[in-house]
N, C-alpha and C positions, 0 to 999 in steps of 0.2 A: 734164269733167262729174261731178260727187262725185253720189253716190246713195247710199241703204242699202246695197247690197251692196259699194260701192269705199271707202267715205269712208275704211276704217283704210288704204287704198291712198296718201291723199291726202295733203297738208299741211292742216295746220289753222291755222298762224297766220293772221290776218287776218280770221278768219272769226265773224262775229257770233252769240254762246251765251247761252245760259238755263241755270241752275241747277234741275234739275227735283224731284230729290231729294239727298242726300246725310247722310252720316252725322252732319254739324254742323248743325244745323236752321237758325244763321244764315245759311247760305250758299243758301241755299232760297228760289229767286226771284229769284237776283241774274241781271242782266243786263248784258254788256260784250264788247268786241272781246277776241278771244284775241292776245294779244301777244308770248308765249313761251309754250314746252314743254318740260319736262324729262321725264325716264323717269316720275317720282312725278307732276307736279303739272301742274296748266294755270293760268298767268297772266292772268286778265281787266282787263283795263282798264275800269275804272268811275267815272264823274265825275272824269276828270280823276286818279285812284289805281290804282292794283293791288293787286289783289285775289289770291294766292296759293289754287288748290284743287287738291287732293289728287283726283287720280284714281280713287284706290281707293273703292268705296263711294259715288260720285257717278254721276246718271244726266244726263246732258248734250241740251239740245235744239241742235242746229248748224244754221242759217240758210243756207242755198248755193242751189242754184236752185230744191230745195223742203228744208223743214223735216224733219231728220232726227234720230232719236230714238238717244244714243249712251249704251255701258255706258260708264263711266269705265276700271274692270277690266279691259276688253277693249282699252284703251290704252296699259298699263304695261308700254312698251317706249323706250326711248330713241328720237325721232322719227326718226331717220336709218335704223335698223335696223326699226322699226314698217313702215315704207314699203317695205323691200325684204324682209320677212318673210310682210307679207299677202300678196301675190302670191303665194306658193308653196302 
């Protein structure tokens, strides 16, 4: 179960997400499904198109069992490393 405290330990692919704030104002308000993640970006599927969103400087709202606001700067790890390191 993903919560505010452990969201950084979990896989994000497959979660619905919304951009709350970003350094690129054109990204604010974008909603979609997370379909991929790299060290520095999250890829959202929006209306059958993919939009690449930088993690740095972006605040996301993830919809899991509860809505969770996530600071993208805290996600800047390769996904497989983030899930390992978050538990330490």
